[in-house]
C-alpha positions in Angstrom: -142.9 92.7 45.0 -146.5 92.3 43.9 -145.7 93.3 40.2 -142.2 92.6 38.9 -142.9 94.8 35.9 -142.8 97.8 38.2 -139.2 97.2 39.3 -137.1 100.4 39.0 -134.1 99.4 37.0 -131.6 100.8 34.6 -129.8 97.5 33.9 -127.6 97.4 37.0 -125.6 94.4 38.1 -123.8 91.5 36.6 -120.6 93.5 36.3 -117.5 91.8 35.0 -115.2 89.9 37.4 -111.8 90.2 35.7 -108.8 88.1 36.4 -105.7 90.4 36.9 -102.7 88.2 36.1 -100.4 91.2 35.7 -101.2 92.5 39.2 -100.9 89.0 40.7 -97.1 89.3 40.4 -97.3 91.8 43.3 -98.9 89.3 45.6 -98.1 85.9 47.1 -99.0 83.1 44.6 -102.7 83.0 44.1 -105.4 84.5 42.0 -106.7 88.1 41.9 -110.0 89.4 40.4 -111.3 92.9 40.2 -115.1 93.4 40.4 -115.7 96.2 38.0 -118.6 98.1 39.6 -117.8 101.2 37.6 -119.7 99.6 34.7 -123.0 100.0 36.5 -125.5 102.7 35.5 -124.3 106.1 36.9 -120.8 104.7 37.0 -120.8 103.1 40.5 -122.0 100.3 42.7 -124.6 102.6 44.2 -126.9 101.7 41.3 -127.6 98.3 42.8 -128.9 99.6 46.1 -131.1 102.3 44.7 -132.8 100.0 42.2 -134.1 98.0 45.1 -134.6 100.9 47.5 -136.8 102.8 45.1 -138.6 99.7 43.9 -139.6 99.0 47.6 -140.5 102.7 48.1 -142.7 102.7 45.0 -144.6 99.7 46.5 -145.5 101.9 49.4 -146.5 104.9 47.3 -143.5 107.1 48.1 -143.3 110.2 45.9 -140.5 112.3 47.5 -137.0 111.0 48.4 -133.9 112.5 49.9 -130.3 111.4 50.6 -127.2 112.7 52.1 -124.2 111.5 50.1 -120.5 111.9 49.4 -121.4 111.8 45.7 -122.2 108.5 44.1 -125.3 107.7 46.1 -126.6 111.1 45.2 -126.3 110.6 41.5 -127.7 107.1 41.8 -130.8 108.3 43.6 -131.2 111.1 41.1 -131.2 108.7 38.2 -133.4 106.0 39.7 -135.9 108.6 41.0 -136.1 109.9 37.5 -137.0 106.5 36.2 -139.5 106.0 39.0 -141.1 109.4 38.6 -140.2 110.4 42.1 -138.9 113.7 43.4 -135.3 113.5 44.5 -133.4 115.8 46.9 -129.7 115.4 47.1 -127.4 117.0 49.8 -123.7 116.8 49.2 -120.6 118.1 51.0 -119.5 121.4 49.4 -116.2 119.8 48.2 -117.9 117.0 46.4 -116.3 116.4 43.0 -117.9 118.6 40.4 -118.8 116.0 37.8 -120.9 114.2 40.3 -122.6 117.4 41.4 -123.5 118.1 37.8 -124.6 114.5 37.3 -127.1 114.8 40.2 -128.6 118.0 38.8 -128.6 116.6 35.2 -130.9 113.7 36.3 -133.3 116.3 37.7 -132.6 116.1 41.4 -132.9 119.2 43.6 -129.2 119.4 44.4 -127.7 121.4 47.3 -124.2 121.6 48.6 -123.7 121.6 52.4 -121.0 123.4 54.2 -119.9 120.4 56.2 -119.5 116.6 55.9 -121.8 113.8 55.1 -123.3 113.6 58.6 -124.1 117.4 58.5 -126.0 116.7 55.2 -127.7 113.9 57.0 -129.0 116.2 59.7 -130.7 118.3 57.0 -132.3 115.3 55.5 -133.6 114.0 58.8 -135.0 117.4 59.8 -136.6 117.9 56.4 -138.1 114.4 56.3 -140.4 115.3 59.1 -141.6 118.6 57.6 -141.3 117.9 53.8 -142.4 114.3 53.8 -139.2 113.0 52.3 -138.4 109.3 52.3 -134.9 109.1 53.7 -132.9 106.7 51.6 -129.5 107.3 53.4 -127.2 104.4 54.2 -129.1 101.8 56.3 -132.0 104.1 56.8 -134.2 101.6 54.9 -133.7 98.0 53.9 -133.5 98.2 50.1 -130.0 99.5 49.6 -128.3 96.8 51.7 -130.4 94.2 49.9 -129.3 95.6 46.6 -125.7 95.4 47.6 -126.2 91.7 48.5 -126.3 91.0 44.8 -122.6 91.7 44.6 -122.0 88.6 46.9 -124.4 86.5 44.9 -122.7 87.4 41.6 -119.2 86.7 43.0 -120.3 83.2 44.1 -121.8 82.4 40.7 -118.9 83.9 38.7 -116.4 81.8 40.7 -118.3 78.6 40.1 -120.1 78.6 43.5 -116.8 78.6 45.4 -116.3 81.5 47.7 -113.1 83.5 47.5 -110.7 83.6 50.5 -110.5 87.4 50.7 -112.7 90.3 49.8 -111.0 93.7 49.7 -113.6 96.5 49.9 -113.3 100.3 50.2 -115.4 101.1 53.2 -117.2 104.3 54.0 -120.8 103.6 55.1 -120.2 99.9 54.7 -123.6 98.7 53.4 -121.8 96.6 50.8 -119.8 94.7 53.4 -123.1 94.0 55.3 -124.9 93.0 52.1 -122.2 90.6 50.9 -121.8 89.1 54.4 -125.5 88.4 54.5 -125.4 86.9 51.0 -122.5 84.6 51.8 -124.0 83.4 55.1 -127.3 82.6 53.3 -125.5 80.7 50.5 -123.5 78.7 53.0 -126.6 78.0 55.0 -128.4 76.6 52.0 -125.5 74.5 51.0 -125.1 76.2 47.6 -121.4 77.1 47.9 -118.1 75.6 49.0 -115.6 77.4 51.1 -115.7 79.4 54.3 -116.8 83.0 54.8 -114.3 85.2 53.0 -112.1 87.4 55.2 -113.2 91.0 54.7 -110.5 93.7 54.4 -112.1 97.1 54.8 -109.9 99.9 53.4 -110.2 103.5 54.5 -108.1 106.6 54.0 -105.9 108.1 56.7 -107.7 111.0 58.3 -111.0 109.2 58.4 -110.6 105.6 59.6 -113.1 104.8 62.3 -113.1 101.1 61.6 -109.3 100.9 61.8 -109.5 102.7 65.1 -112.2 100.3 66.4 -110.2 97.2 65.7 -107.0 98.7 67.0 -108.6 99.7 70.2 -110.5 96.5 70.7 -113.8 98.3 70.9 -117.2 97.3 69.5 -116.9 100.6 67.7 -114.7 103.7 68.3 -117.4 106.3 67.6 -117.3 109.3 65.2 -113.9 110.2 63.8 -112.8 113.6 65.0 -110.6 116.1 63.0 -111.4 114.6 59.6 -108.7 115.4 57.1 -109.2 112.7 54.3 -110.2 113.4 50.7 -113.7 114.1 49.5 -114.6 110.6 48.4 -117.0 107.9 49.5 -114.5 106.8 52.1 -115.0 109.9 54.1 -117.7 108.7 56.6 -116.7 109.7 60.1 -119.3 107.6 61.7 -120.7 104.6 59.6 -124.4 104.2 60.4 -123.8 100.6 61.8 -120.1 100.7 62.6 -120.6 98.2 65.4 -121.9 95.6 62.9 -119.1 96.3 60.4 -116.5 95.8 63.1 -118.2 92.6 64.2 -118.2 91.3 60.6 -114.5 92.0 60.3 -113.8 90.1 63.5 -116.1 87.2 62.7 -114.5 86.6 59.3 -111.0 86.9 60.5 -110.6 90.1 58.5 -109.1 93.4 59.2 -109.2 97.2 58.4 -106.4 99.3 57.1 -105.9 103.0 56.3 -103.8 104.1 53.4 -102.5 107.5 52.5 -103.6 110.0 49.8 -100.2 109.4 48.1 -100.7 105.6 48.2 -104.1 106.0 46.6 -102.8 108.2 43.8 -100.0 105.7 43.0 -102.5 102.8 43.1 -104.8 104.6 40.7 -101.9 105.1 38.3 -100.9 101.4 38.5 -104.5 100.2 38.0 -104.7 102.5 35.0 -101.7 100.9 33.4 -103.6 97.6 33.7 -106.7 98.9 32.0 -108.8 99.7 35.1 -110.4 103.2 35.4 -110.2 103.2 39.2 -112.0 105.7 41.4 -110.1 106.9 44.5 -112.0 104.3 46.5 -111.1 101.4 44.1 -107.5 102.6 44.1 -107.5 102.7 47.9 -108.6 99.0 47.8 -105.6 98.1 45.7 -103.2 100.1 48.0 -104.8 98.4 51.0 -104.3 95.0 49.6 -100.7 95.6 49.0 -100.3 96.9 52.5 -101.9 93.8 54.2 -100.0 91.5 51.8 -96.8 93.0 53.0 -98.0 92.4 56.6 -98.4 88.7 55.9 -102.3 88.7 55.8 -102.4 87.1 52.4 -101.4 83.4 52.3 -100.1 81.5 49.3 -102.7 80.2 46.9 -105.6 82.3 48.1 -108.3 83.7 45.9 -108.9 87.4 46.3 -111.6 89.7 45.0 -111.0 93.4 45.0 -113.7 96.0 44.4 -113.4 99.0 42.1 -116.6 100.8 43.1 -116.7 103.7 40.7 -115.3 105.3 37.6 -112.2 107.5 37.7 -113.7 110.2 35.4 -116.3 111.1 38.1 -113.5 112.6 40.2 -112.1 115.1 37.8 -111.2 118.3 39.7 -114.0 120.5 38.4 -116.2 122.8 40.5 -119.6 124.4 39.8 -120.6 127.8 41.0 -124.3 127.6 40.2 -125.2 125.0 42.8 -126.3 126.6 46.1 -124.5 126.0 49.4 -126.2 125.8 52.8 -125.1 125.1 56.4 -128.4 123.7 57.8 -132.0 123.0 57.2 -133.0 126.5 58.2 -130.8 128.0 55.4 -132.2 125.4 53.0 -135.8 126.6 53.8 -134.7 130.3 53.3 -133.2 129.4 50.0 -136.3 127.6 48.8 -138.4 130.6 49.9 -136.2 133.0 47.9 -136.6 130.7 44.8 -140.3 130.3 45.3 -139.9 126.5 45.8 -140.7 126.1 49.5 -141.8 122.5 49.2 -139.7 121.1 46.4 -136.2 122.4 47.0 -133.6 124.3 45.1 -132.9 125.1 41.5 -131.9 122.1 39.5 
């Protein structure tokens, strides 16, 4: 950027990489680390991407932003837009966890719940972007978020003494983190700055919404949008990742895999991680459950180094609901709501 002093930041990144010796007993001999992304601003890894995305947007004079999100991306946009002095519009599925909904509104974003899933919210953002002048900062809709996620790969390399781990276990919804780290590792290898091969990526999803698992099982470039979604309202619930074909290609290129775990396995994994001092979101707990699953299948070999991602804080998923946040089904209903509130250009009540 032309002026580094104008970077939009809340102190994101350089999260702890913690050796989990107690959990290693559940695995073939080797070493396990958890990357504690819940210690980022707004309590999730999404802070990294929005720091970069809004820094880039600010360079181009963007003043209005919008995102469709399962939750954590919405609260991250809201916080970073507040720092940048930008307007933020956040569209969340109606069953989004209540604390995250309140967090978005608390940072000053115009927050609306959508009667549907994340792609339904995305349709509203894309339609509104043309008429309202919003800058769409949805997953892979602009370059900054994936570049911000690349820092996770750079940090892992440095924290492990410039030796790449053998396996990365990552809870995967939209998947920009997988793409960002893959790019980081390839660049580090290309410059001769690290030892080791590309880590094998394990993408973990929840049963009831596992399009990557389906793609690999069917031998397809990508299986398309998941139908009949029944999974929990978390960041894993992305029926059609924006670049699912690239995600599937990365898993194949690295010798990785994708696995779907049950809601019950996720709950048990969260309990176990808690007993080891980790406040794990459902996504982070799914990663641990997925690692146990692939270890049982023989995917993990003796002596391998494994990094598992806990992407968010457990307290953001407490079962609260708010009744003062409006719910819409489409862009037309959003416009009617704005007209009723006298806010035809800027959105809904905060």
